C-alpha positions as CSV (number, residue, x, y, z in Angstrom):
1,M,154.8,152.3,132.0
2,S,156.5,148.9,132.4
3,T,153.2,147.5,133.8
4,T,151.5,148.6,130.6
5,F,154.1,146.9,128.4
6,S,154.0,143.7,130.4
7,T,150.2,143.6,130.2
8,L,150.4,144.2,126.5
9,R,153.0,141.4,126.1
10,R,150.7,138.9,128.0
11,R,147.7,139.8,125.8
12,L,149.8,139.4,122.6
13,R,151.1,136.0,123.8
14,G,147.4,135.0,124.4
15,V,146.3,136.1,120.9
16,T,149.4,134.3,119.4
17,L,148.5,131.1,121.3
18,A,144.8,131.3,120.2
19,T,145.9,131.8,116.6
20,A,148.3,128.9,116.7
21,L,145.6,126.6,118.2
22,S,143.1,127.7,115.5
23,A,145.6,127.0,112.8
24,T,146.4,123.5,114.3
25,L,142.7,122.6,114.5
26,L,142.1,123.7,110.9
27,A,145.0,121.7,109.7
28,A,143.9,118.7,111.6
29,T,140.4,118.7,110.3
30,S,141.0,119.7,106.7
31,G,140.9,116.6,104.5
32,V,138.4,114.8,106.7
33,A,135.4,113.6,104.7
34,H,132.0,114.7,106.2
35,A,129.0,112.7,105.2
36,S,126.0,114.6,103.8
37,L,122.3,113.9,104.2
38,S,119.1,114.9,102.4
39,Q,115.9,114.0,104.1
40,V,112.2,114.2,103.1
41,Q,109.5,113.6,105.6
42,D,105.7,113.5,105.3
43,G,103.3,112.7,108.1
44,F,100.0,113.1,106.2
45,E,99.6,116.5,107.9
46,V,99.3,118.9,104.9
47,N,96.6,118.0,102.3
48,P,97.2,114.2,102.2
49,Q,94.6,113.8,99.5
50,G,96.7,116.1,97.3
51,S,100.2,114.9,98.1
52,W,99.7,111.1,98.4
53,L,98.9,108.9,95.5
54,V,96.3,106.2,96.4
55,A,95.5,103.1,94.3
56,T,93.6,99.9,94.9
57,G,92.6,96.7,93.1
58,G,90.1,94.0,93.8
59,S,88.2,94.3,97.1
60,A,90.6,96.8,98.7
61,S,90.4,100.4,99.8
62,A,92.7,103.1,101.1
63,G,92.3,106.6,102.6
64,F,93.2,109.0,105.3
65,D,92.2,109.6,108.9
66,V,92.0,113.4,109.3
67,G,91.9,114.5,113.0
68,A,90.5,111.1,114.1
69,G,93.0,110.6,116.9
70,T,94.6,107.6,115.3
71,A,97.9,109.1,114.1
72,R,101.3,108.2,115.5
73,S,102.1,111.9,115.6
74,G,100.3,115.0,114.4
75,R,96.6,114.8,113.6
76,N,96.5,112.7,110.4
77,N,97.5,109.3,109.1
78,G,96.9,107.1,106.1
79,W,95.3,103.6,106.1
80,L,95.1,100.6,103.8
81,F,92.6,97.7,103.7
82,A,92.7,94.6,101.6
83,S,91.1,91.1,101.5
84,N,91.1,89.9,97.9
85,G,93.0,92.6,96.3
86,W,95.7,95.2,97.2
87,A,96.0,98.8,98.2
88,F,98.9,101.3,98.4
89,E,99.6,104.9,99.2
90,G,102.7,106.5,97.8
91,Y,104.7,109.7,97.8
92,W,107.0,111.3,95.2
93,V,110.3,112.2,96.9
94,P,112.4,114.7,95.0
95,T,116.1,113.7,94.8
96,N,117.4,116.4,92.5
97,S,119.7,117.8,95.2
98,V,121.3,114.4,95.8
99,P,124.4,113.1,94.0
100,A,123.8,110.2,91.6
101,Y,126.0,107.9,93.7
102,A,124.0,108.4,97.0
103,Q,122.5,105.6,98.9
104,C,119.0,106.1,100.4
105,A,116.7,104.4,102.9
106,S,113.0,104.8,103.6
107,Q,110.8,104.2,106.6
108,F,107.1,104.2,107.5
109,Y,105.5,103.8,110.9
110,M,102.7,101.2,110.5
111,Q,100.1,99.9,112.9
112,T,98.0,96.7,112.6
113,A,95.9,94.5,114.9
114,G,96.2,90.7,114.2
115,G,99.4,90.9,112.2
116,A,100.0,91.6,108.5
117,Q,102.6,91.3,105.9
118,V,103.3,94.8,104.5
119,G,105.6,96.2,101.8
120,I,107.6,99.2,101.1
121,E,108.5,99.6,97.4
122,I,110.7,102.3,95.8
123,W,110.0,103.0,92.1
124,D,111.4,105.4,89.5
125,A,109.2,107.5,87.2
126,N,109.5,104.9,84.4
127,A,107.9,102.2,86.5
128,H,111.1,100.4,87.3
129,L,111.2,98.9,90.8
130,L,114.4,100.1,92.5
131,Y,114.0,98.3,95.9
132,S,111.4,96.4,97.9
133,T,110.9,94.8,101.2
134,Y,107.9,92.8,102.6
135,P,108.2,92.4,106.4
136,W,105.7,90.8,108.8
137,L,104.2,93.2,111.4
138,N,103.1,91.7,114.7
139,G,99.6,92.5,115.8
140,S,100.5,94.5,118.9
141,G,98.3,97.4,117.9
142,A,101.2,99.8,118.3
143,Y,102.9,101.8,115.5
144,Q,106.1,100.0,114.5
145,A,109.0,101.3,112.4
146,V,109.3,99.5,109.0
147,N,112.5,100.3,107.3
148,T,114.2,99.5,104.0
149,A,117.9,98.7,103.8
150,R,120.0,101.2,102.0
151,W,119.4,101.2,98.2
152,N,121.4,102.9,95.4
153,L,119.9,106.0,94.0
154,N,121.8,105.8,90.7
155,G,120.8,109.3,89.7
156,V,117.0,108.7,89.8
157,N,114.9,111.8,90.4
158,P,112.3,111.7,91.8
159,V,111.6,108.3,93.5
160,F,108.2,107.0,94.4
161,V,108.0,105.6,97.9
162,K,105.0,103.5,98.6
163,A,103.5,101.3,101.4
164,I,101.4,98.4,100.2
165,V,99.2,95.7,101.6
166,G,97.2,93.0,100.0
167,A,97.4,89.9,97.7
168,I,100.8,91.1,96.5
169,V,102.2,90.5,100.0
170,G,100.2,87.4,101.0
171,A,96.8,88.7,102.2
172,S,94.8,87.0,99.5
173,G,91.5,85.9,101.1
174,S,92.2,87.3,104.5
175,S,91.4,90.9,105.6
176,R,94.3,93.2,106.4
177,F,94.0,96.7,107.8
178,V,97.1,98.8,108.3
179,R,97.6,102.5,109.4
180,L,100.5,104.5,108.1
181,D,102.3,107.6,109.4
182,D,105.5,109.5,109.4
183,M,107.2,108.5,106.1
184,T,110.9,109.4,106.0
185,T,113.3,109.0,103.1
186,Q,117.0,109.8,103.7
187,C,119.8,109.9,101.1
188,Y,123.5,109.7,102.2
189,W,126.7,110.6,100.4
């Protein structure tokens, strides 16, 4: 009988120790702020003609390669061509689940041969430009990540994320061809 009581006492001591450790961990981690993240991705895989807005001006064109073997990932990608003109493809990113004070960043993977200046622009539904960047891509022929810095959301819902090439970013008079894939927009708070 004393063996049973001593076994029971050891088990109770173990449960008490586990309870004390759990309480200590809970007390130590409560009050620690955890960042939240909302992410939207689109790689042109599901009905790109229906989910991406395409526009051109002058002698430019834009479209999609569907199952052509030119995508960075998946089967499909977008493309832009401009000489005297401009072309863009854009995507409406819902931000209704994101707090107004969040900061966001966007990224496309882009591919070009011969180098090109490209742009990523972020717009609201009232045609106000929220953020823009126009980096130069080397002509390596490989897909390269093109990122924005973080920009303030300021409660805008949705945002229009677009990739652009053409006279707006210095291609006036010279031909530029760029493939696009794997757009990601992340908001942090």
